[in-house]
Structure formats: C-alpha cells, structure tokens
N, C-alpha and C positions, 0 to 999 in steps of 0.2 A: 468587416471581415474578421474571422477568428483564426487563431493558430492553436493547434491541439498537440498535446504530448501524452504519452502513455508510459507509466512507470510500473514495472512488474517486480514484486517482492516475493521471494520464495522462503517458506518456513517448513521445517521438517518436524514431524511428530516424534516423540520419544516415549519410552516406557516410564510412566510416572503415575502416581495417584492423583496428581493435580490436573483435573480436566481442563483447566484454563491456562495451562502453561504457555501455549502459543500466544494467546491474547496478552498475557503479562509480559512475555519476552519481546514481542513485536511492537509494543506501544511506543517505545522511545524511537525506534528506527522510522516508524511511520510518521511520527511527529516531526522528525528531522527532515524527511522528504517534503512534508507539507510546508514547513518553514522555508526550505530551499527554493521551492517553486514559487511561493508567495513573494519572496525577495525579488524574483525575476518577473513579477507581474501576473503570474498565473493564479487562477482560482480552481479549486477542486470542483469538477463538473459532475463526476459520477465515480462509483466504485463497483467492483465485482470481485468475486472470488470463486475458486474451484479447487477441488482436490484430486490428486492422482497418486495412488499408492499411499506413501507416508508423507507426501508433500502437500502443502497448502499454498496455492498461488493467489496472491492478492494483486489486483489491478487497480491502479489509481489513474483516472482520466482527468487531465488538466486542460484548461482553455484560457486564452487571453485575447483581448482585442488588439488588432494590429493596424 
C-alpha cells in the first residue's frame, strides 16, 4: 500500500529582462521540499505546473510505501 502527499508551491512573475527568474529563484525552495520529503521516506512520483495570471503553480506529488 502507498501513501501519497501533494505539495503546492506558488511563484509570482515580475517585470524583468531575465526570462528565467522564476526558475532561478525557485530552485532552492524546491530542493528543500525534496530533501524534507526524502527524510520522511517519500520519493517524488510526479510533477505538474500551471499558471494563472501572474502566478505559476508547481505541484509536487510524493509517495511512499506503508
């Protein structure tokens, strides 16, 4: 049997000439979430993202055997 968790991270776009500013600024937070869940026995099963207005929603889906 498996246990599942979903983590949602939200990032907002800003006016800048750097088209990769969200990727650069979100990398550390996403890595921290991956490390946090790995310490609790979860592994990353899937990811998804969507945008709405100026916001980017990143969904991290984790699973572990129980």
